[in-house]
C-alpha positions as CSV (number, residue, x, y, z in Angstrom):
1,M,11.2,53.3,-6.4
2,Y,11.4,51.3,-10.0
3,E,15.0,50.8,-9.0
4,D,13.9,48.6,-6.4
5,I,11.6,46.4,-8.4
6,K,14.3,45.8,-11.0
7,V,16.6,45.0,-8.2
8,E,14.2,42.6,-7.6
9,M,13.2,41.2,-10.9
10,V,17.0,40.5,-11.1
11,A,17.2,38.5,-8.0
12,L,13.9,36.7,-9.1
13,V,15.8,35.3,-12.6
14,P,17.5,31.9,-11.5
15,R,13.6,31.0,-10.1
16,L,12.2,32.0,-13.3
17,R,14.7,30.6,-15.1
18,R,14.6,27.0,-13.5
19,F,10.0,27.7,-14.1
20,A,10.6,28.0,-17.6
21,Y,12.9,24.9,-17.8
22,A,10.1,23.2,-16.5
23,I,7.0,24.2,-17.9
24,T,9.2,24.2,-21.8
25,R,11.6,21.5,-21.3
26,S,14.6,23.0,-23.1
27,Q,17.4,25.7,-21.6
28,D,17.2,27.2,-25.0
29,E,13.8,28.0,-24.8
30,G,13.3,28.8,-21.0
31,E,16.0,31.6,-21.5
32,D,14.8,32.8,-24.8
33,L,10.9,32.7,-22.5
34,V,12.8,34.5,-19.6
35,Q,14.0,37.2,-21.3
36,A,11.2,38.1,-23.2
37,A,9.1,38.0,-19.8
38,C,11.9,40.8,-18.2
39,V,11.3,42.6,-21.0
40,K,7.7,42.8,-20.7
41,A,7.5,43.1,-17.1
42,L,10.1,46.1,-17.9
43,D,7.5,48.2,-20.6
44,R,4.7,47.3,-18.1
45,L,6.3,48.3,-14.8
46,D,3.4,51.0,-14.8
47,Q,0.7,47.6,-14.1
48,Y,2.8,46.2,-10.9
49,K,0.9,46.7,-7.9
50,P,3.3,48.1,-4.9
51,G,2.8,45.9,-2.2
52,T,1.7,43.0,-4.0
53,R,4.7,39.9,-4.3
54,L,6.5,40.7,-7.2
55,D,7.8,37.0,-8.2
56,S,4.0,36.1,-8.4
57,W,3.7,38.8,-11.4
58,M,6.6,37.7,-12.8
59,F,5.8,34.0,-12.8
60,R,2.8,34.9,-14.3
61,I,4.0,36.9,-17.2
62,V,6.4,33.9,-18.1
63,Q,3.1,31.8,-18.1
64,T,1.0,34.0,-20.3
65,T,4.0,34.7,-22.4
66,W,4.7,30.7,-22.6
67,I,0.8,30.1,-23.6
68,D,0.9,32.8,-25.4
69,R,4.2,31.3,-28.0
70,V,2.9,27.3,-28.0
71,R,-0.7,28.8,-29.4
72,S,1.3,31.1,-31.8
73,R,3.6,27.9,-33.2
74,G,0.5,25.0,-32.6
75,R,2.8,23.2,-31.2
76,R,4.7,22.1,-27.8
77,G,8.0,22.8,-27.2
78,E,10.8,20.3,-27.1
79,L,13.7,18.9,-24.8
80,D,16.3,20.3,-27.4
81,D,19.1,19.8,-24.4
82,P,18.9,16.6,-21.9
83,D,22.0,18.4,-19.7
84,A,20.6,21.7,-19.0
85,L,19.2,21.0,-16.1
86,D,22.4,20.1,-14.9
87,R,24.0,23.7,-15.8
88,I,21.5,25.0,-14.4
89,S,21.1,23.9,-11.1
90,D,23.8,24.1,-8.6
91,H,25.4,20.8,-6.7
92,G,29.4,19.8,-6.0
93,V,31.6,17.1,-6.9
94,G,32.0,13.8,-6.6
95,A,30.1,10.6,-5.9
96,R,26.7,12.7,-4.4
97,A,27.0,15.0,-7.4
98,A,26.6,12.0,-9.6
99,E,23.7,10.4,-7.6
100,D,22.2,14.0,-8.0
101,R,22.5,14.4,-11.4
102,L,20.8,10.7,-12.0
103,T,18.0,11.9,-9.6
104,L,17.3,14.7,-11.8
105,E,17.1,13.3,-14.6
106,R,14.8,10.8,-13.8
107,V,13.1,13.6,-12.5
108,R,13.3,15.5,-15.5
109,A,12.6,12.9,-18.1
110,A,9.5,11.7,-15.6
111,M,8.1,15.2,-15.3
112,A,8.6,15.6,-19.7
113,E,6.3,12.5,-19.5
114,L,3.5,15.0,-17.6
115,P,0.9,17.5,-19.6
116,E,2.4,21.0,-19.7
117,D,-0.6,22.0,-16.9
118,Q,0.5,19.2,-14.7
119,R,4.3,20.3,-14.9
120,A,3.3,24.0,-14.6
121,V,1.6,23.0,-11.0
122,L,4.6,20.8,-9.7
123,A,7.1,23.1,-10.7
124,L,5.7,26.4,-9.0
125,V,4.4,24.3,-6.0
126,A,7.5,21.1,-5.2
127,I,10.2,23.4,-7.1
128,E,9.6,27.0,-6.2
129,G,7.9,26.4,-3.0
130,Y,5.0,28.2,-3.7
131,S,1.4,27.6,-1.5
132,Y,-1.8,26.2,-4.0
133,K,-3.1,29.1,-3.4
134,A,-0.4,31.4,-4.4
135,A,0.0,28.4,-7.5
136,A,-3.5,29.2,-8.1
137,E,-2.7,33.3,-8.4
138,V,-0.2,32.7,-10.4
139,L,-1.5,30.6,-12.5
140,E,-4.7,32.2,-12.6
141,T,-6.6,29.1,-12.4
142,P,-8.9,28.2,-9.2
143,L,-7.6,26.9,-6.2
144,G,-9.2,23.4,-6.4
145,T,-8.0,22.8,-10.0
146,V,-4.3,23.5,-8.5
147,M,-4.8,20.6,-5.9
148,S,-6.3,18.1,-8.5
149,R,-3.9,18.8,-11.2
150,L,-0.5,18.5,-8.3
151,A,-2.7,15.2,-7.5
152,R,-2.7,14.0,-11.1
153,A,1.2,14.9,-11.7
154,R,2.1,13.4,-8.4
155,S,0.2,10.3,-9.1
156,K,1.9,9.6,-12.9
157,L,5.4,11.2,-11.6
158,L,5.8,7.9,-9.1
159,P,4.9,5.2,-11.0
160,L,7.3,6.8,-14.1
161,L,9.9,7.5,-11.3
162,K,9.9,3.5,-9.9
163,E,10.3,2.4,-13.8
164,S,12.7,4.2,-14.6
165,E,14.7,2.9,-10.9
């Protein structure tokens, strides 16, 4: 049973990286966060309830690990590598890739302006495709709070993206 869970965890790593990058704003910090979360998950496999969503459990571990780190440091993470999103995204070559890169940079910069709680909700719902309910479960936040954070994030993001056009 644990072997199947470990295989599923490996398949989740790219999604966990995207989420970690969104909340940490750093590729190195995101990679480190995913690694620490995976170690915690492996150490606590006995706490995973078979039949529940492994991805939700893993996203929650990433989120709580990040919160613990921020609290222990007493500061927020900083964007160390502005080209990191390009390296972890998959896009082709040519004019479309250049346009995509510019769009990703604009979105990354705009998301960096959002408070951490709004970035986390936006990453889960808009990037990972989670439902509001699933995002609320991952973040251990009431559904109404997820909805209001998402609405505030979107209302802040749109003007920031228009400014950068």
